[in-house]
C-alpha positions in Angstrom: -22.6 -0.2 24.7 -20.3 2.3 23.0 -16.6 1.5 23.1 -14.4 3.7 25.2 -12.1 4.8 22.5 -9.3 7.1 21.4 -11.3 8.0 18.3 -13.6 5.2 17.1 -10.8 3.0 15.9 -9.4 2.0 19.4 -10.8 0.3 22.4 -9.1 0.2 25.8 -8.1 -3.0 27.6 -10.4 -1.9 30.5 -13.4 -1.7 28.2 -12.7 -5.0 26.5 -12.0 -6.7 29.8 -15.4 -5.5 31.1 -17.1 -6.8 28.0 -15.4 -10.2 28.4 -16.3 -10.5 32.0 -19.9 -9.6 31.3 -20.1 -12.3 28.7 -20.7 -9.9 25.8 -18.3 -11.6 23.4 -20.6 -13.3 20.9 -22.6 -12.5 17.8 -22.5 -8.7 18.4 -18.8 -8.6 19.6 -16.0 -10.7 18.2 -12.4 -10.5 19.3 -9.7 -11.6 16.7 -6.0 -12.3 17.3 -4.3 -11.2 14.1 -0.8 -12.0 15.2 1.8 -13.0 12.6 5.5 -13.5 13.1 8.4 -14.7 10.9 8.2 -18.5 11.3 11.8 -18.8 12.5 11.0 -16.4 15.4 7.6 -17.2 16.8 4.6 -19.4 16.0 1.5 -17.2 16.2 -1.1 -19.9 15.9 0.6 -22.0 18.6 0.9 -19.0 20.9 -2.8 -18.4 20.4 -3.6 -22.0 21.4 -1.6 -21.6 24.6 -3.2 -18.3 25.7 -5.4 -15.6 24.3 -8.2 -13.3 25.2 -11.3 -15.3 26.3 -13.7 -15.8 23.4 -11.2 -14.7 20.8 -10.7 -16.4 17.4 -7.5 -16.6 15.4 -7.4 -14.4 12.3 -4.9 -16.1 10.1 -3.5 -13.5 7.6 -1.8 -16.4 5.8 -5.2 -17.8 4.9 -7.1 -14.5 4.4 -5.1 -13.2 1.5 -4.7 -13.5 -2.3 -2.6 -16.7 -2.5 -2.4 -16.4 -6.3 -0.4 -13.1 -6.0 3.4 -13.2 -6.1 3.4 -10.5 -3.3 3.0 -11.6 0.3 -0.2 -10.3 1.9 -2.4 -8.8 -0.9 -6.1 -8.5 -0.2 -8.2 -11.5 -1.0 -11.3 -11.3 -3.1 -14.6 -10.1 -1.7 -16.0 -13.6 -1.6 -12.8 -15.0 0.0 -12.9 -12.4 2.8 -16.6 -12.7 3.4 -16.4 -16.5 3.6 -13.3 -16.4 5.9 -14.6 -13.9 8.5 -18.1 -15.4 8.3 -16.6 -18.7 9.6 -15.1 -16.7 12.5 -18.7 -15.6 13.4 -18.4 -12.1 12.0 -21.5 -10.6 10.4 -22.0 -7.1 9.0 -23.6 -6.1 12.4 -20.7 -7.4 14.5 -18.3 -5.1 16.4 -14.9 -6.5 15.7 -11.9 -5.9 18.0 -8.5 -7.0 16.7 -5.2 -7.3 18.5 -1.8 -9.0 18.1 0.9 -10.2 20.4 3.8 -8.2 19.0 6.4 -6.9 21.5 5.8 -3.4 20.1 2.1 -3.5 21.2 0.7 -3.5 17.7 2.0 -4.7 14.3 -0.5 -6.8 12.3 -3.6 -5.7 14.1 -3.9 -2.4 12.1 -3.6 -4.4 8.9 -6.6 -6.6 10.0 -8.5 -3.3 11.0 -7.8 -1.8 7.6 -8.9 -5.0 5.8 -12.3 -5.0 7.4 -12.7 -1.3 6.5 -11.5 -2.0 3.0 -14.3 -4.5 2.7 -16.9 -2.1 3.9 -17.1 -2.9 7.6 -17.3 0.1 9.9 -17.5 -1.4 13.4 -13.9 -2.5 13.8 -11.4 -1.4 16.4 -7.9 -2.1 17.5 -7.1 -3.1 21.1 -4.9 -0.2 22.3 -1.7 -1.5 23.7 -2.2 -5.0 22.3 -2.0 -8.4 24.0 1.3 -7.6 25.8 -0.4 -4.8 27.8 -3.6 -6.9 28.2 -1.4 -9.4 30.1 0.7 -6.8 31.9 -2.5 -5.2 33.3 -3.7 -8.6 34.6 -6.7 -9.1 32.4 -7.9 -12.7 31.8 -6.4 -15.1 29.3 -7.3 -18.7 28.4 -6.2 -21.7 26.4 -9.8 -22.6 25.6 -10.5 -22.2 21.9 -14.1 -21.0 21.3 -16.1 -22.3 18.3 -18.2 -19.3 17.1 -21.4 -20.0 15.2 -20.8 -19.2 11.5 -22.3 -15.9 10.3 -23.1 -14.3 7.0 -20.8 -11.4 6.0 -21.3 -9.5 2.8 -18.1 -7.8 1.6 -17.9 -4.9 -0.8 -14.5 -3.5 -1.6 -14.1 0.2 -1.0 -11.7 1.1 -3.8 -11.1 4.5 -2.3 -9.1 2.8 0.5 -6.8 0.9 -1.9 -4.1 2.0 -4.3 -2.7 -0.1 -7.1 0.7 -0.1 -8.8 -0.7 1.8 -11.8 -2.2 4.5 -9.6 1.0 4.9 -7.7 3.0 5.1 -11.0 0.6 7.8 -12.3 0.9 9.8 -9.1 4.7 10.1 -9.5 4.0 12.5 -12.4 0.7 14.0 -11.3 1.2 14.3 -7.5 -2.5 14.0 -7.0 -2.1 12.6 -3.5 0.6 12.6 -0.8 2.5 9.4 -0.1 3.8 8.4 3.4 6.2 5.4 3.7 6.1 3.7 7.1 9.3 1.7 6.9 12.5 2.4 8.8 14.7 5.3 7.8 17.4 3.0 6.4 15.1 1.1 4.2 13.4 4.3 3.0 16.7 6.0 2.2 18.1 2.9 0.6 21.1 2.6 2.9 20.0 -0.8 4.3 18.6 -3.9 2.6 14.8 -4.1 2.9 14.3 -7.8 4.0 16.5 -8.9 1.2 15.3 -6.4 -1.4 17.2 -3.5 -2.8 15.8 -0.7 -0.8 14.8 2.9 -1.5 11.5 4.7 -1.9 8.8 6.0 -4.3 9.7 9.5 -5.7 8.0 12.1 -3.6 7.2 9.9 -0.6 7.6 11.1 3.0 9.1 8.8 5.6 7.3 8.3 9.0 8.4 5.0 10.5 5.2 3.4 11.9 6.5 3.0 15.4 6.6 6.8 15.6 3.0 6.7 16.5 3.5 4.3 19.4 4.5 5.1 23.0 7.2 3.2 24.8 4.5 1.1 26.4 3.0 0.1 23.0 -0.1 2.3 23.1 -1.1 4.8 20.4 0.2 8.3 21.1 -2.3 11.1 21.8 -4.2 12.7 19.0 -2.2 15.9 19.6 1.1 14.1 19.4 0.0 12.2 16.2 -1.1 15.5 14.6 2.3 17.0 15.5 4.2 14.1 13.8 2.3 14.7 10.6 2.8 18.4 10.8 6.6 18.0 11.3 6.7 15.9 8.1 4.6 18.5 6.3 1.8 16.0 5.6 -1.5 17.8 5.2 -4.4 15.7 6.6 -6.9 17.8 4.7 -5.6 16.5 1.4 -5.5 13.1 -0.3 -3.1 10.7 1.3 -1.8 7.1 0.5 0.4 4.9 2.7 3.0 2.4 1.7 5.6 0.2 3.4 7.3 -3.1 2.6 4.2 -5.4 2.1 1.1 -3.4 2.9 1.1 -4.1 6.7 2.8 -1.2 8.6 1.3 1.2 6.1 -2.0 0.5 7.9 -0.5 2.2 11.0 -0.4 5.4 9.0 -4.1 4.9 8.0 -5.0 4.2 11.7 -3.0 7.2 13.0 -4.7 9.5 10.5 -8.1 8.0 11.3 -7.6 8.9 14.9 -7.1 12.5 13.8 -10.4 12.5 11.9 -9.1 11.5 8.4 -11.0 8.4 7.4 -10.0 8.1 3.8 -6.3 7.2 3.8 -5.6 4.6 1.0 -3.0 1.8 1.4 -0.8 0.7 -1.5 -1.3 -3.0 -1.1 1.7 -4.2 -3.0 4.0 -1.6 -1.5 7.8 -1.9 -1.9 7.5 -5.6 -2.5 5.7 -4.9 -5.8 7.3 -1.5 -6.5 10.9 -2.8 -6.3 10.1 -5.5 -8.9 7.9 -3.5 -11.3 8.9 0.2 -11.3 11.6 1.4 -13.6 14.9 2.2 -12.0 14.4 6.0 -12.2 11.3 5.5 -10.0 13.3 3.9 -7.2 15.0 6.6 -5.1 18.0 5.4 -3.2 20.9 7.3 -1.5 23.1 4.2 -2.0 22.8 4.5 -5.8 23.7 8.2 -5.7 26.7 7.5 -3.5 28.2 4.9 -5.9 
């Protein structure tokens, strides 16, 4: 059954609800709740235990990451990812649908979507509108936690979808690819602290806050609207493009938006500003605040 999608990266709540009601969630279709919130605000795992989409499993981004890195949510190793998603019942033949419970409609789900793609998995989609719209539209929820049978997942990192600090540094001089920063305008310009860090941006980067691609209801905007956003920022989707943000999460919204427009090869700078702010020389951190002093 082909997903009803806005591009192959999204499924509608109606389509997923029909799949749930028909009992299709299983070895060929897995639903993952990829929610994460600041601990002082909300408890994602506890909320999952209280209610989630029937048959869903909890994708814990705190567990599925490189814990040895000083930066927050860096990609885990191939073996770590393969073992983790295998325990969630995901094989290389499984269609994975990810969602989160953020009030915006999507926040961490595109990160999980990109992680699967980065490790070579093609059949992965984001639930358009997220859990908040799933509930709003009256689709079923449950507190019953399913125990999927373990599966074998073979992960192979697609390096074309990932940018390292060294590659980003080299690009400042070479300009071999465009860079889009998905953070808020204040963080990008350097006029507001970026979650405690001195803010600013990578030289040459263009700012498109990630929520620009979402409607007021929390759904992805139309392909035509997304294309117009890129055009207005003079981002050429026919040329190489990398996305960055604070910690490699909302940058994945850029990758998703471009994917919906037919561009499948947007790379994400995994370390993003968390790494750049610590490792790049001062002249490579553009900030209006510095200039105004």
